[in-house]
Backbone bond lengths (Angstrom), bond angles and torsions (degrees), N, CA, C in turn:
res aa  C-N    CA-C-N  psi(-1)  N-CA   C-N-CA  omega(-1)  CA-C   N-CA-C  phi
1 X - - - 1.448 - - 1.534 109.05 -
2 X 1.308 116.56 137.56 1.465 122.20 -179.15 1.522 109.36 -87.57
3 X 1.319 115.41 128.83 1.463 120.20 177.23 1.528 108.59 -91.85
4 X 1.313 116.33 126.13 1.460 121.06 -179.78 1.519 108.94 -88.40
5 X 1.318 115.35 122.04 1.465 121.51 179.31 1.527 109.29 -84.82
6 X 1.319 117.27 139.87 1.471 118.23 176.49 1.531 109.54 -67.98
7 X 1.319 114.80 150.89 1.466 118.75 176.04 1.527 108.14 -66.51
8 X 1.329 117.88 158.13 1.467 119.40 177.00 1.531 112.10 -55.42
9 X 1.323 116.86 -40.24 1.472 119.55 -179.83 1.535 110.92 -63.90
10 X 1.339 117.26 -41.22 1.469 120.19 177.72 1.525 111.14 -64.82
11 X 1.335 116.35 -40.85 1.464 120.27 178.77 1.529 110.85 -64.26
12 X 1.327 116.35 -40.75 1.477 120.64 177.81 1.518 109.92 -62.91
13 X 1.329 116.34 -46.00 1.468 120.69 179.59 1.524 110.33 -58.92
14 X 1.330 116.96 -43.65 1.464 121.33 179.83 1.533 110.52 -62.27
15 X 1.338 116.76 -44.37 1.462 120.07 178.92 1.527 111.32 -62.50
16 X 1.326 117.12 -41.95 1.467 119.59 179.68 1.526 111.34 -66.58
17 X 1.332 117.12 -37.77 1.469 119.99 175.57 1.528 110.47 -63.33
18 X 1.323 115.73 -38.68 1.461 120.58 176.99 1.534 110.69 -64.15
19 X 1.329 116.58 -41.99 1.471 120.19 177.93 1.523 110.69 -61.60
20 X 1.318 117.32 -41.42 1.470 121.31 177.70 1.525 109.86 -61.69
21 X 1.327 115.94 -43.61 1.466 120.30 178.69 1.532 110.58 -60.81
22 X 1.334 117.09 -43.54 1.471 120.80 177.80 1.536 111.25 -60.33
23 X 1.327 116.54 -43.56 1.469 119.00 178.03 1.529 110.27 -60.15
24 X 1.329 116.10 -40.72 1.459 120.10 179.16 1.516 113.22 -62.56
25 X 1.315 115.56 -26.85 1.466 121.02 178.21 1.526 111.96 -93.38
26 X 1.336 116.70 8.97 1.468 123.52 -176.61 1.521 112.30 59.70
27 X 1.314 116.89 29.25 1.462 122.35 175.47 1.535 107.02 -102.64
28 X 1.333 114.60 68.92 1.460 121.35 -170.21 1.528 113.13 -68.39
29 X 1.319 117.44 -33.42 1.468 119.11 177.95 1.525 110.56 -65.57
30 X 1.315 116.80 -43.37 1.471 120.53 177.61 1.529 110.03 -63.05
31 X 1.326 116.24 -37.36 1.468 120.12 178.37 1.520 110.97 -63.97
32 X 1.327 116.48 -41.30 1.467 120.52 179.07 1.530 111.05 -64.29
33 X 1.340 116.79 -42.49 1.466 121.16 179.14 1.529 109.56 -62.60
34 X 1.321 116.57 -44.71 1.459 120.77 -179.41 1.525 110.97 -65.38
35 X 1.319 117.26 -38.80 1.464 120.99 177.50 1.526 110.12 -63.08
36 X 1.313 116.62 -41.48 1.477 120.00 178.05 1.532 111.39 -63.76
37 X 1.326 116.70 -36.72 1.473 120.03 176.26 1.534 110.01 -63.16
38 X 1.319 115.90 -42.65 1.467 120.12 178.74 1.526 110.57 -62.57
39 X 1.326 116.44 -41.99 1.468 120.48 178.81 1.529 111.60 -64.34
40 X 1.318 116.16 -40.63 1.469 119.85 178.98 1.529 109.73 -62.12
41 X 1.303 116.66 -46.78 1.455 121.23 178.69 1.532 110.54 -62.60
42 X 1.303 115.77 -39.70 1.459 120.86 178.71 1.527 110.63 -62.01
43 X 1.339 115.50 -47.40 1.467 120.07 -179.33 1.523 111.41 -62.32
44 X 1.317 116.47 -37.75 1.460 120.61 -177.15 1.527 113.02 -74.65
45 X 1.343 117.23 -25.85 1.455 118.85 -169.58 1.525 116.16 -124.90
46 X 1.313 118.09 -25.54 1.454 119.03 -168.58 1.521 113.26 -124.76
47 X 1.312 118.77 -13.45 1.463 121.55 -172.06 1.521 112.54 -50.35
48 X 1.297 115.52 138.34 1.465 122.71 178.96 1.521 108.52 -124.33
49 X 1.308 115.40 -169.03 1.464 119.64 178.08 1.527 112.00 -66.43
50 X 1.303 116.94 -13.46 1.464 121.34 179.59 1.530 111.01 -98.11
51 X 1.317 117.17 31.29 1.454 120.35 -172.11 1.521 113.92 -59.41
52 X 1.308 119.42 -40.75 1.468 120.75 -178.99 1.529 110.53 -64.89
53 X 1.319 116.23 -43.25 1.464 120.98 178.14 1.519 110.25 -62.01
54 X 1.295 116.09 -49.32 1.451 120.51 -176.94 1.521 111.44 -63.43
55 X 1.314 116.89 -42.71 1.463 119.88 -179.43 1.520 110.65 -60.56
56 X 1.317 117.02 -46.30 1.464 119.79 179.77 1.522 111.01 -63.67
57 X 1.323 116.18 -41.79 1.452 119.36 -179.43 1.525 111.00 -64.99
58 X 1.322 117.19 -47.59 1.455 119.43 -177.19 1.522 112.53 -65.84
59 X 1.325 118.78 -28.50 1.456 119.71 175.01 1.522 110.41 -68.35
60 X 1.314 117.24 -30.95 1.457 120.58 -177.14 1.510 114.83 -83.75
61 X 1.329 118.42 -24.86 1.459 120.19 -173.99 1.528 114.18 -62.32
62 X 1.320 120.06 -46.76 1.471 117.66 178.21 1.530 112.01 -62.27
63 X 1.318 116.19 -36.70 1.470 119.74 177.77 1.524 109.99 -65.41
64 X 1.317 116.55 -42.71 1.463 121.94 179.27 1.524 110.24 -60.99
65 X 1.325 115.88 -49.49 1.465 119.98 -177.72 1.520 112.44 -66.69
66 X 1.324 116.97 -24.89 1.461 120.70 177.72 1.527 111.57 -85.21
67 X 1.337 116.34 1.18 1.459 119.78 179.34 1.516 113.72 79.13
68 X 1.312 117.63 16.91 1.478 121.91 179.58 1.530 107.69 -96.48
69 X 1.320 114.92 66.93 1.463 122.67 -169.86 1.525 113.41 -63.98
70 X 1.319 116.84 -37.88 1.475 120.33 -179.84 1.533 110.28 -62.13
71 X 1.325 116.45 -39.60 1.476 120.22 -179.93 1.519 111.29 -77.06
72 X 1.333 117.52 -33.17 1.471 121.16 -177.46 1.524 112.25 -75.45
73 X 1.327 116.96 -32.16 1.464 121.15 -172.49 1.527 114.33 -54.16
74 X 1.330 120.81 -47.88 1.473 118.65 -179.15 1.529 113.43 -59.34
75 X 1.324 116.69 -34.48 1.464 120.23 -179.60 1.529 111.37 -69.73
76 X 1.335 115.95 -50.20 1.466 118.05 -176.32 1.529 110.86 -71.21
77 X 1.348 117.54 -32.64 1.466 119.99 175.43 1.526 110.73 -64.60
78 X 1.327 116.58 -42.95 1.468 120.11 179.57 1.525 110.01 -62.83
79 X 1.319 116.88 -40.71 1.462 120.35 178.48 1.525 110.33 -61.86
80 X 1.322 116.25 -43.76 1.467 120.10 -179.09 1.533 111.47 -67.73
81 X 1.323 117.21 -39.16 1.467 119.95 179.34 1.521 111.55 -66.13
82 X 1.327 116.69 -35.24 1.460 120.18 179.29 1.526 112.41 -72.05
83 X 1.317 116.81 -33.27 1.465 120.46 -175.41 1.518 107.59 -143.46
84 X 1.322 116.74 88.40 1.455 120.49 -171.11 1.527 114.66 -74.68
85 X 1.319 117.43 0.74 1.459 118.60 173.72 1.528 111.27 -103.84
86 X 1.336 116.15 15.84 1.463 120.59 179.76 1.526 108.81 -89.73
87 X 1.312 115.41 104.46 1.458 122.82 -173.89 1.529 112.67 -57.64
88 X 1.325 116.94 -45.61 1.463 120.11 -175.51 1.535 110.99 -66.64
89 X 1.322 116.84 -40.09 1.468 119.91 178.61 1.523 109.76 -65.06
90 X 1.326 116.84 -39.46 1.468 121.34 178.26 1.523 110.76 -61.55
91 X 1.328 116.20 -51.85 1.464 120.04 -177.45 1.529 111.34 -65.86
92 X 1.326 117.47 -35.40 1.466 120.79 177.76 1.526 110.81 -66.76
93 X 1.330 116.76 -38.70 1.465 120.60 177.34 1.528 110.16 -64.64
94 X 1.324 116.89 -44.42 1.465 120.09 176.97 1.524 111.18 -59.07
95 X 1.314 116.57 -44.87 1.467 120.45 -178.66 1.524 110.96 -60.31
96 X 1.327 116.70 -45.08 1.472 120.01 179.30 1.527 110.85 -61.35
97 X 1.327 116.67 -47.91 1.467 119.97 -178.09 1.521 110.88 -60.24
98 X 1.338 116.80 -42.37 1.465 120.48 -179.28 1.528 110.42 -64.64
99 X 1.315 116.25 -47.28 1.466 120.37 -177.53 1.518 112.44 -67.00
100 X 1.326 116.66 -25.79 1.465 120.80 176.92 1.529 112.02 -88.23
101 X 1.336 115.55 2.76 1.465 122.92 179.67 1.525 112.08 59.84
102 X 1.315 116.23 33.69 1.466 122.11 175.94 1.530 106.91 -95.95
103 X 1.329 113.98 67.24 1.455 121.46 -169.08 1.526 114.07 -65.93
104 X 1.316 118.54 -35.57 1.458 120.45 178.33 1.518 111.40 -59.45
105 X 1.331 116.18 -48.21 1.468 121.05 177.77 1.527 110.65 -65.90
106 X 1.339 115.85 -38.87 1.462 120.29 179.82 1.524 110.68 -59.42
107 X 1.353 116.45 -52.42 1.471 119.28 -175.01 1.527 111.63 -67.04
108 X 1.319 117.42 -33.48 1.467 119.39 176.64 1.523 110.06 -63.57
109 X 1.322 116.71 -47.72 1.458 120.90 179.77 1.527 111.66 -69.89
110 X 1.318 116.68 -32.22 1.466 122.52 -177.59 1.526 112.03 -56.55
111 X 1.320 117.45 -28.49 1.465 120.48 178.69 1.528 111.36 -60.08
112 X 1.315 118.08 -26.81 1.469 121.25 179.33 1.519 112.90 -73.06
113 X 1.335 118.26 -4.56 1.461 120.90 -177.18 1.518 111.89 -58.96
114 X 1.319 117.02 -24.14 1.467 120.55 179.32 1.524 111.57 -60.20
115 X 1.326 117.18 -20.09 1.460 120.62 179.71 1.525 112.40 -83.43
116 X 1.344 117.18 -13.33 1.455 119.95 -169.63 1.521 115.58 -122.93
117 X 1.320 117.91 -29.76 1.456 119.33 -174.36 1.527 109.45 -84.39
118 X 1.326 115.86 127.36 1.458 121.49 -169.86 1.527 114.01 -54.75
119 X 1.349 117.14 -46.27 1.465 116.94 -178.01 1.530 111.14 -67.71
120 X 1.314 118.12 -31.94 1.465 119.91 177.74 1.528 111.02 -71.73
121 X 1.316 116.72 -35.94 1.464 120.39 176.39 1.525 109.05 -62.36
122 X 1.329 116.52 -43.91 1.467 120.23 -179.48 1.520 111.18 -62.49
123 X 1.334 117.75 -46.37 1.464 120.11 179.68 1.521 111.07 -63.80
124 X 1.318 116.75 -39.25 1.462 120.20 179.41 1.524 110.59 -62.81
125 X 1.337 116.36 -39.74 1.472 120.06 178.38 1.529 110.73 -65.63
126 X 1.328 116.77 -39.68 1.466 120.55 -176.94 1.527 110.98 -72.57
127 X 1.321 116.69 -48.11 1.462 120.59 -170.14 1.519 114.40 -100.96
128 X 1.311 117.38 -16.63 1.457 120.38 177.98 1.516 112.88 83.72
129 X 1.310 114.49 149.00 1.465 122.28 -178.23 1.523 111.31 -62.86
130 X 1.323 116.62 -36.58 1.475 120.45 -174.76 1.525 112.73 -68.49
131 X 1.324 118.36 -14.96 1.463 119.95 -179.31 1.525 112.76 -90.85
132 X 1.314 117.86 -3.77 1.464 119.80 179.50 1.532 109.94 -71.10
133 X 1.313 115.29 140.19 1.452 120.70 -179.37 1.521 109.67 -71.44
134 X 1.318 117.01 135.91 1.464 121.41 -178.50 1.527 112.62 -88.71
135 X 1.319 117.16 -1.03 1.461 121.09 179.05 1.511 113.63 85.62
136 X 1.322 117.77 -1.42 1.464 121.55 -176.18 1.528 112.93 -119.66
137 X 1.322 116.34 -44.20 1.469 119.79 -175.89 1.518 111.01 -65.90
138 X 1.330 115.63 152.71 1.459 121.84 177.49 1.528 110.15 -63.94
139 X 1.320 115.93 143.58 1.457 120.97 176.94 1.525 111.55 -96.96
140 X 1.324 117.50 -2.97 1.465 121.92 -179.18 1.517 111.53 -55.16
141 X 1.339 115.23 127.94 1.455 121.04 177.99 1.516 114.81 77.24
142 X 1.310 118.58 2.26 1.463 121.37 -179.03 1.525 110.00 -103.87
143 X 1.322 115.68 163.27 1.461 121.62 175.46 1.525 108.02 -102.74
144 X 1.322 115.58 129.80 1.457 121.36 -179.66 1.527 108.21 -112.36
145 X 1.333 115.44 122.62 1.449 121.52 175.78 1.525 107.72 -86.37
146 X 1.315 116.44 122.75 1.460 121.95 178.59 1.524 106.90 -108.77
147 X 1.315 116.09 125.05 1.458 121.00 -178.52 1.515 108.41 -140.83
148 X 1.301 114.96 156.97 1.456 120.14 -179.63 1.504 111.50 -95.85
149 X 1.308 115.85 129.70 1.456 119.33 174.46 1.508 110.24 -113.39
150 X 1.321 116.48 -17.68 1.461 120.54 177.45 1.520 109.08 -97.61
151 X 1.292 115.09 -165.86 1.457 120.06 179.94 1.519 111.76 -84.94
152 X 1.320 115.61 -175.58 1.458 121.33 -177.64 1.525 111.46 -60.48
153 X 1.329 117.33 -34.84 1.469 119.75 179.44 1.516 111.84 -62.02
154 X 1.323 116.44 -43.09 1.474 119.99 176.84 1.519 110.26 -62.97
155 X 1.323 116.45 -41.36 1.459 119.44 -178.23 1.524 111.07 -66.50
156 X 1.323 116.63 -40.91 1.467 120.06 177.23 1.526 109.68 -62.74
157 X 1.312 116.58 -42.11 1.460 121.69 -179.30 1.533 112.18 -61.72
158 X 1.332 117.04 -42.28 1.460 119.88 -170.02 1.520 114.91 -99.01
159 X 1.330 118.81 -9.07 1.461 120.18 178.86 1.535 110.91 -62.25
160 X 1.315 116.95 -24.72 1.465 120.96 -179.96 1.524 113.09 -65.05
161 X 1.328 117.07 -15.96 1.460 120.32 -179.60 1.526 113.10 -87.12
162 X 1.320 117.98 -5.18 1.463 119.62 179.77 1.532 112.86 -59.26
163 X 1.345 119.43 -42.96 1.465 118.16 177.47 1.540 112.72 -60.72
164 X 1.327 117.25 -36.59 1.465 119.95 177.39 1.526 110.88 -65.71
165 X 1.309 115.96 -39.85 1.458 120.60 177.36 1.527 110.14 -62.56
166 X 1.313 116.69 -41.69 1.468 121.71 179.08 1.531 110.79 -61.65
167 X 1.333 117.51 -35.88 1.469 121.19 179.84 1.527 112.47 -66.33
168 X 1.332 117.21 -17.49 1.459 120.40 178.44 1.526 111.81 -78.15
169 X 1.354 116.22 -0.15 1.451 120.24 174.68 1.512 115.69 87.90
170 X 1.300 116.83 22.51 1.461 119.05 179.83 1.524 110.38 -111.82
171 X 1.308 114.26 160.23 1.456 121.42 173.12 1.522 106.34 -88.42
172 X 1.331 117.52 136.45 1.460 121.62 -178.47 1.518 109.27 -106.45
173 X 1.312 114.84 128.07 1.456 121.89 177.10 1.528 106.88 -114.88
174 X 1.350 115.84 117.53 1.461 120.55 -179.69 1.514 110.05 -100.58
175 X 1.319 116.54 139.37 1.467 116.81 172.25 1.515 106.86 -75.05
176 X 1.340 118.78 164.53 1.473 120.45 -171.48 1.519 115.26 -54.14
177 X 1.319 119.19 -39.75 1.461 119.93 -178.68 1.524 111.02 -64.05
178 X 1.328 116.94 -43.10 1.450 120.23 -178.95 1.531 110.87 -70.18
179 X 1.333 116.72 -33.39 1.468 120.41 178.36 1.532 109.34 -61.15
180 X 1.347 117.16 -45.28 1.455 120.76 179.21 1.511 110.67 -61.85
181 X 1.315 117.83 -41.62 1.455 122.16 -179.58 1.521 110.53 -65.32
182 X 1.326 117.43 -44.04 1.461 122.03 -178.38 1.526 111.05 -65.51
183 X 1.343 116.50 -30.22 1.450 120.79 -179.96 1.526 112.23 -85.98
184 X 1.329 116.27 -1.15 1.450 120.42 176.79 1.525 113.74 80.43
185 X 1.327 116.97 23.66 1.472 119.36 179.23 1.492 111.14 -97.43
């Protein structure tokens, strides 16, 4: 009978899941050893030109998933600083900052979400960066596109501000999801 070997990526994923499980059991030394095994396998089989970014990110993921945000943050931040178009490193950095209640840093970095969230990327491609409101100029006589980037709870929370936006003298254009929400469907 032929034994099927897992791919290096599957083996790495399994090791990282094991490291997360160890962290959950407060067996942090075992988690560190398992993470190092995953990194060794990664270096031997998967390493790319982004090796420094990936190494830092992968060291932080088990810590992040175990809720050890203070320890995970330097790794995921380093990954994001090295490669600022890395979506997972960006979102992991945001998660750590939020969970650590470092809201000032979170909200500053949160502005970069336009580079990563699919619906924001689509709107940016359609309407262009130069059409985004800077928060200062008058909206009178302009058309404002309102779209949801968060979940339904965020949309329910903020739909109440549409009448205030209308009072600023602008035309409001809702994408279909927001239109349904505003109409109470």
